[in-house]
C-alpha positions, 0 to 999 in steps of 0.5 A: 781449255787454257794452255800454258806452254811457257814456264812461269818460273822464268818470270823471276829471273828473266831480264835481269839487266833490264832497267827503266829509262826513267821513273816518274818524279813521284808515285803512289804513296810518295814512293818512286817507282822504278818503271813509269806507266805508258800508253800501253799499260794505261790502256789495260782495264782491270776490275777486281772480284772473286777469283781472277780479275776481269781484264780488258784491253784492245788488241793488238797492244804494243808496248814501247819498252817496259811500262808499269801502271799502279791502279790504286788500292791498298795501304801497306806499301812495300819498301825497296828490298821487301817481299811481295806476294801476288797472284797474276795473269799473263796475256798476249798483247797481240791476240788477247789470249791468256798465257798463264795464271795463278788463279784456279783453272777452268779445267783439271788439265790446266792447273793453276800455277803458284803465286809469285813471291818476288823481291821489290826493286830487284833486278828481274822484270817483276822485281822492278815492276812491283817496286812501290807495290801495296797490299790490295792493289792491282799493277799492270805490267806491259813488256815483251814476251822475251823480257818476261819469260827469257830469251827465245820464249815463244809458242806456236800454239798461242801465236807468240813470238819473243818480240810480242807484247806480254800483258801482266796483271798482278794482284798484290796479296801481301808485302813483307820486310826483306830483312830483319828490321829491329834494333842491333844487339852487341856481339858475344864472345866465342860467337861469330861477328855479323856484318850486313850488306846494304841489302841485309845479306850477312857477312860472318867472321868466325872467332878462330875458336872451336864451336860451342859444345852446346846449342848457343843462340845469340840475338844480333837484331832484336825485333819488336813483333810477336814471338814465334811459337812452335808450329807457326808458319814464318818467312825467313832468310837464312844462311847455313855454314859449317863452323869447322870449314866456314863453308856455306852449305845452304842459303836463301840469300844466295838463292835470291828469295826468302823461304816459308817454313813451319817451325817444328821438328817435323820440318826442321832440325831441332837446333833450328827450331830451338833458335827461332821459337820465342824470338820476336818477328823482325829479329835476326838470330845466330845459332851454333848447333852441335850435330846431335841437334842438327843432322844427326842421322848420317843417312839424311845428312848433306854430303857437305857436312862431315861427322861431328861438324857443327852448324852456324845459322844466321836467320832473319825472321821476316814475318808470320804467314797466315795458314793456307786454307785447306 
């Protein structure tokens, strides 16, 4: 029976300050990885198949720092700041035992963890590991248990100490843009001006006038993908701001990862749905939403939003997602 005493959620935030000591001069597809391969990562053999891959390495395996080996395959390579979806399995380099996995478990007592969604080139251990990842390829990461799961991570049951080596095998399923990649559009009178940081995070400058009385949608970046239809599942980055106070009340950019959502009234406020439906993938839209098309019910309205206040959303429509097989 598999045991998973370590939290996989820590994979996304551990070792935020970890950087590679040097990267190769060139890499897969002409992309320059942030972390070079090494003797440990190159010793891990991976064979893809149905379900979890077959992984072989001689243990104990000790990694001298963080090492990443790309095993080839795939054709759509992620850009820096893009989003990588991957299944994974983590082993102890010391014992060869599995620690955690996103693949279907052998027992209902040990359910599979969620696949990863991580920003390529980000500051986390995994963010650095998946720089230059391509959909369809396998990546081997070797690093310490502590760097992967956080300070003090250990398991007496699995004989794991913080300084032991972790072996991570990632199977990259999809890559997505990390920001709207279309053509900039001019601003509109009475709507906020949008500026962008280097990573695509929007800055918002309000016009100093009251919010529009009716729903108003402005396309600030025009994408060239297929239009979004009601009921589609899409990957978006967004920031929600209260117009009257200019306070952010919700932001996927602040959380550090985009959000998957189904565009319909059962899941979202009506004004958000109206803003996204019909917009091409790759677009950024700015929408001012009156309260009757937002959180109109005081019982479900976030406490930070006052009676009668308008909402302003900046939304990057990154990609359409395939429906999850049921």
